[in-house]
N, C-alpha and C positions, 0 to 999 in steps of 0.2 A: 118227170121233171122234178127239180129240187126246189125247196122253198126256203127263203130267207130274204130280208131286205137288202143285204149287202154282204161283204166278205168279213167274216169274223177273224179274230186272232186265231192263227192256225190254218188259214186259207180255206180253200174249197172243201176239203175233206171234213174239217171240223165244223164249218158252216152247215154242211150236209148232215153230219151226225146230229147237230143240235136241232135240226129240223125234223129228222126222222125218229129219233129216240123216243120222244114223248108218246108217239102212237105206235111204237115198235114196228116201223116200216122199213122195208128193204132199201138199200142204196145200190142201185145198179149203175155205176159210173163207168163211162167209156172215156179214157184219156185221149188227148190229142198226141199222136205220134210225132208231131213236129216239135214237141217240148219234152224235156226230161220229165219222167213221171213224178219225181219228188217236187219239182218246180210247179208242175201243173196242179198237183194236189195241195201243196202247202204254202205256195207263194201268197203273200198278203197284199197283193196289188189292189189299189183303190179303184182301178178301172174295171174290175169284174163285179158283176152282180148276178145273183141267182133269182129265179122266179119259179113259182109253182103254178101250173096251168092244168086244168082238168082236161081229160081227153076230148070232151065235147067242145072245149074252147081252144084247143091246140092249133087248129088250122087258122082260126081268126087271129090268134096271138102272133103266129108266125108271119101271117100276111101283114099285120100292123108293123112288126119289126122290119120287114122288108120294105114297106112303104116309107118308113122313116130312115132307111139306110143304116139300120143298126145291125152290126155283125153279131150273130148269135150261134150257139151250138146247143143241140139237145144232148144233154149229158147222160140221160138215162130215165128210168121210171121208178116210182115208188110202188112197191108191191108188198110183200110181207116176209118178215123174219130174218133174212140173211143179207149181209153186206158183201157185194161183189165189186171188184175193180177189174175192168177188162176181162170179165168172165171168171176171175179167180175168187174163191170164197175167202173172205177175211174174218168176219165175225158174224154171229147171229145177233140180231138187234136186242134180244132179251139178255144176252151176255154183256153187251156194251152198256146197256142201261144200268146194270148193277154197279158200274164204276163211275 
């Protein structure tokens, strides 16, 4: 899952990069096919929030969201080194960090 308190300028992708770059973590994002990819990744909608949840707490987090009636989507996982969107390699985290 991704980590940040809200949606940054530049949308989900930029928010995700800002979260992942300091630790050189991977972005493994799966977009929603019901939306254009550019809108999904770069829209700056105030109604979207990202959260980072450990694997140990994932089930409890998801249950809490369901109990509150909150719509949510697991976007992906943080791992190491490469940034993927829908399975395609975009950049290595160490390369993005340089810029």
